[in-house]
C-alpha positions as a Python dict, from the first residue, in 0.01 Angstrom:
ca = {
    (1, 'L'): (0, 0, 0),
    (2, 'K'): (-27, -35, -380),
    (3, 'I'): (141, -375, -375),
    (4, 'L'): (-70, -510, -90),
    (5, 'H'): (-388, -373, -246),
    (6, 'H'): (-298, -551, -568),
    (7, 'F'): (-238, -888, -403),
    (8, 'R'): (-547, -856, -182),
    (9, 'H'): (-807, -735, -434),
    (10, 'K'): (-681, -791, -790),
    (11, 'D'): (-450, -1090, -776),
    (12, 'K'): (-627, -1214, -459),
    (13, 'G'): (-314, -1397, -351),
    (14, 'L'): (-301, -1263, 6),
    (15, 'S'): (-543, -1290, 294),
    (16, 'E'): (-642, -999, 517),
    (17, 'E'): (-421, -1133, 798),
    (18, 'E'): (-121, -1171, 565),
    (19, 'C'): (-156, -812, 439),
    (20, 'K'): (-158, -682, 795),
    (21, 'D'): (137, -903, 888),
    (22, 'I'): (340, -763, 595),
    (23, 'A'): (253, -398, 658),
    (24, 'L'): (330, -419, 1029),
    (25, 'A'): (676, -562, 959),
    (26, 'G'): (785, -203, 887),
    (27, 'F'): (1063, -45, 680),
    (28, 'T'): (1332, -309, 702),
    (29, 'D'): (1121, -623, 685),
    (30, 'W'): (796, -574, 491),
    (31, 'R'): (951, -681, 159),
    (32, 'W'): (1091, -1001, 309),
    (33, 'K'): (753, -1068, 469),
    (34, 'L'): (587, -1025, 131),
    (35, 'V'): (835, -1266, -29),
    (36, 'S'): (776, -1519, 250),
    (37, 'H'): (399, -1514, 196),
    (38, 'L'): (406, -1505, -186),
    (39, 'S'): (667, -1781, -215),
    (40, 'V'): (425, -2042, -82),
    (41, 'K'): (131, -1937, -301),
    (42, 'P'): (56, -2150, -610),
    (43, 'I'): (108, -1855, -847),
    (44, 'E'): (33, -1979, -1199),
    (45, 'N'): (230, -1711, -1381),
    (46, 'I'): (529, -1614, -1169),
    (47, 'Q'): (671, -1400, -1451),
    (48, 'E'): (357, -1184, -1450),
    (49, 'T'): (389, -1137, -1075),
    (50, 'V'): (756, -1046, -1110),
    (51, 'Q'): (678, -793, -1385),
    (52, 'F'): (415, -625, -1167),
    (53, 'L'): (664, -599, -879),
    (54, 'E'): (935, -466, -1111),
    (55, 'K'): (690, -197, -1228),
    (56, 'E'): (646, -105, -862),
    (57, 'R'): (1028, -83, -828),
    (58, 'F'): (1057, -388, -608),
    (59, 'D'): (1430, -451, -565),
    (60, 'T'): (1596, -734, -764),
    (61, 'E'): (1730, -897, -444),
    (62, 'Y'): (1377, -976, -326),
    (63, 'L'): (1264, -1077, -674),
    (64, 'Q'): (1554, -1319, -706),
    (65, 'C'): (1461, -1479, -375),
    (66, 'L'): (1091, -1497, -469),
    (67, 'K'): (1157, -1662, -807),
    (68, 'I'): (1394, -1919, -657),
    (69, 'L'): (1165, -2007, -366),
    (70, 'H'): (861, -2031, -595),
    (71, 'H'): (1057, -2273, -816),
    (72, 'F'): (1158, -2503, -530),
    (73, 'R'): (813, -2490, -370),
    (74, 'H'): (589, -2543, -674),
    (75, 'K'): (795, -2672, -968),
    (76, 'D'): (1080, -2869, -819),
    (77, 'K'): (874, -2926, -500),
    (78, 'G'): (1190, -2960, -296),
    (79, 'L'): (1100, -2716, -18),
    (80, 'S'): (815, -2717, 232),
    (81, 'E'): (606, -2410, 316),
    (82, 'E'): (789, -2371, 648),
    (83, 'E'): (1132, -2393, 481),
    (84, 'C'): (1040, -2125, 223),
    (85, 'K'): (930, -1888, 498),
    (86, 'D'): (1240, -1968, 702),
    (87, 'I'): (1462, -1879, 403),
    (88, 'A'): (1282, -1556, 310),
    (89, 'L'): (1279, -1427, 668),
    (90, 'A'): (1655, -1481, 699),
    (91, 'G'): (1691, -1152, 507),
    (92, 'F'): (1967, -997, 297),
    (93, 'T'): (2277, -1152, 450),
    (94, 'D'): (2150, -1501, 521),
    (95, 'W'): (1872, -1612, 284),
    (96, 'R'): (2113, -1771, 35),
    (97, 'W'): (2295, -1967, 307),
    (98, 'K'): (1958, -2075, 446),
    (99, 'L'): (1858, -2196, 100),
    (100, 'V'): (2184, -2392, 69),
    (101, 'S'): (2132, -2544, 415),
    (102, 'H'): (1783, -2670, 325),
    (103, 'L'): (1866, -2785, -30),
    (104, 'S'): (2186, -2964, 71),
    (105, 'V'): (1991, -3226, 267),
    (106, 'K'): (1730, -3290, -2),
    (107, 'P'): (1769, -3604, -216),
    (108, 'I'): (1801, -3405, -538),
    (109, 'E'): (1827, -3654, -825),
    (110, 'N'): (1991, -3419, -1073),
    (111, 'I'): (2209, -3173, -883),
    (112, 'Q'): (2351, -3035, -1210),
    (113, 'E'): (2002, -2934, -1322),
    (114, 'T'): (1945, -2757, -991),
    (115, 'V'): (2279, -2577, -1019),
    (116, 'Q'): (2199, -2467, -1376),
    (117, 'F'): (1865, -2322, -1266),
    (118, 'L'): (2036, -2129, -985),
    (119, 'E'): (2308, -2005, -1222),
    (120, 'K'): (2036, -1878, -1457),
    (121, 'E'): (1892, -1686, -1160),
    (122, 'R'): (2241, -1538, -1095),
    (123, 'F'): (2298, -1726, -771),
    (124, 'D'): (2658, -1658, -669),
    (125, 'T'): (2923, -1926, -731),
    (126, 'E'): (3027, -1929, -363),
    (127, 'Y'): (2688, -2066, -257),
    (128, 'L'): (2673, -2305, -553),
    (129, 'Q'): (3014, -2448, -464),
    (130, 'C'): (2899, -2509, -107),
    (131, 'L'): (2572, -2668, -225),
    (132, 'K'): (2743, -2909, -467),
    (133, 'I'): (3000, -3017, -207),
    (134, 'L'): (2743, -3069, 69),
    (135, 'H'): (2509, -3256, -164),
    (136, 'H'): (2798, -3488, -255),
    (137, 'F'): (2890, -3568, 106),
    (138, 'R'): (2527, -3607, 212),
    (139, 'H'): (2390, -3822, -72),
    (140, 'K'): (2677, -3974, -272),
    (141, 'D'): (2965, -4015, -32),
    (142, 'K'): (2718, -4022, 262),
    (143, 'G'): (2985, -3891, 497),
    (144, 'L'): (2782, -3608, 650),
    (145, 'S'): (2461, -3609, 851),
    (146, 'E'): (2173, -3370, 789),
    (147, 'E'): (2268, -3170, 1100),
    (148, 'E'): (2632, -3142, 990),
    (149, 'C'): (2532, -3016, 644),
    (150, 'K'): (2315, -2745, 795),
    (151, 'D'): (2587, -2655, 1045),
    (152, 'I'): (2837, -2609, 760),
    (153, 'A'): (2606, -2404, 536),
    (154, 'L'): (2500, -2172, 816),
    (155, 'A'): (2863, -2095, 901),
    (156, 'G'): (2855, -1857, 604),
    (157, 'F'): (3124, -1704, 382),
    (158, 'T'): (3417, -1696, 620),
    (159, 'D'): (3371, -2028, 794),
    (160, 'W'): (3185, -2288, 588),
    (161, 'R'): (3506, -2439, 448),
    (162, 'W'): (3662, -2465, 794),
    (163, 'K'): (3340, -2622, 923),
    (164, 'L'): (3352, -2878, 642),
    (165, 'V'): (3715, -2961, 725),
    (166, 'S'): (3622, -2991, 1092),
    (167, 'H'): (3343, -3242, 1023),
    (168, 'L'): (3529, -3442, 756),
    (169, 'S'): (3855, -3464, 952),
    (170, 'V'): (3696, -3697, 1207),
    (171, 'K'): (3528, -3925, 952),
    (172, 'A'): (3678, -4266, 877),
    (173, 'I'): (3725, -4188, 507),
    (174, 'E'): (3855, -4501, 331),
    (175, 'N'): (3995, -4328, 24),
    (176, 'I'): (4134, -3991, 126),
    (177, 'Q'): (4280, -3927, -219),
    (178, 'E'): (3940, -3970, -383),
    (179, 'T'): (3786, -3719, -142),
    (180, 'V'): (4070, -3473, -203),
    (181, 'Q'): (4036, -3507, -581),
    (182, 'F'): (3664, -3436, -564),
    (183, 'L'): (3725, -3123, -355),
    (184, 'K'): (4002, -3009, -591),
    (185, 'K'): (3761, -3048, -884),
    (186, 'E'): (3519, -2821, -697),
    (187, 'S'): (3797, -2561, -647),
    (188, 'F'): (3820, -2610, -271),
    (189, 'G'): (4117, -2400, -154),
    (190, 'S'): (4460, -2562, -111),
    (191, 'V'): (4495, -2442, 250),
    (192, 'F'): (4176, -2622, 353),
    (193, 'L'): (4279, -2936, 164),
    (194, 'Q'): (4621, -2936, 329),
    (195, 'C'): (4461, -2909, 673),
    (196, 'L'): (4210, -3185, 594),
    (197, 'K'): (4473, -3429, 464),
    (198, 'I'): (4703, -3377, 764),
    (199, 'L'): (4422, -3417, 1017),
    (200, 'L'): (4285, -3729, 848),
    (201, 'Y'): (4635, -3879, 858),
    (202, 'C'): (4690, -3783, 1223),
    (203, 'Q'): (4348, -3908, 1330),
    (204, 'H'): (4309, -4233, 1137),
    (205, 'K'): (4654, -4356, 1031),
    (206, 'A'): (4912, -4225, 1277),
    (207, 'K'): (4642, -4213, 1549),
    (208, 'V'): (4822, -3931, 1730),
    (209, 'L'): (4517, -3701, 1746),
    (210, 'D'): (4169, -3778, 1874),
    (211, 'E'): (3840, -3632, 1746),
    (212, 'D'): (3833, -3344, 1996),
    (213, 'E'): (4191, -3248, 1914),
    (214, 'C'): (4117, -3240, 1540),
    (215, 'K'): (3824, -3009, 1593),
    (216, 'Y'): (4035, -2794, 1825),
    (217, 'V'): (4301, -2757, 1552),
    (218, 'V'): (4043, -2643, 1296),
    (219, 'S'): (3878, -2404, 1541),
    (220, 'D'): (4186, -2181, 1515),
    (221, 'R'): (4113, -2135, 1143),
    (222, 'W'): (4413, -1971, 973),
    (223, 'E'): (4632, -2037, 1279),
    (224, 'W'): (4567, -2412, 1259),
    (225, 'K'): (4933, -2500, 1200),
    (226, 'W'): (5030, -2351, 1534),
}
């Protein structure tokens, strides 16, 4: 109530409908609803807003999400209003993967600058690794489509690397060694690299496996050798 009253009557950042929408989201979701609405507002002083929410004991998880979304909506201008809301409403377990899925397909000119901003906001290295790799294969190497990037990011912690191997294994990569070296530099695990190299060889050089068979091999994850 105090937070909504503030943003309705003092800060005047929320409409009557938005306040009701947030309150009716209930225990588990009202904070994410608030983040989703605030993230798309042209807040001039985001630090002031964050300090007010901290004073009201608003959890750091939500504040981290709000600051990051506000940055990519209003400063970097890389995300649309709909994408910000989509990310915020993904909640605790998925909002970071949703962010990676949306950012990975954006033509970010300076990916290092973006990564540094996210590091400053304590964005975990797992997500950053995924973002850098997907950005490379979408915009530099141009080996992955927008749909494939999103499919990989949304596979989450346990599966995004296998998803990447699955999609890359069927691509006609001219210089496999170059691709492998890039992935090594980004600390992509040796098991995934081994699987990728073998499948690329079997699919494109030896021609003993077709596209469906490659994807079938990867679908078994850690049992892929069998």
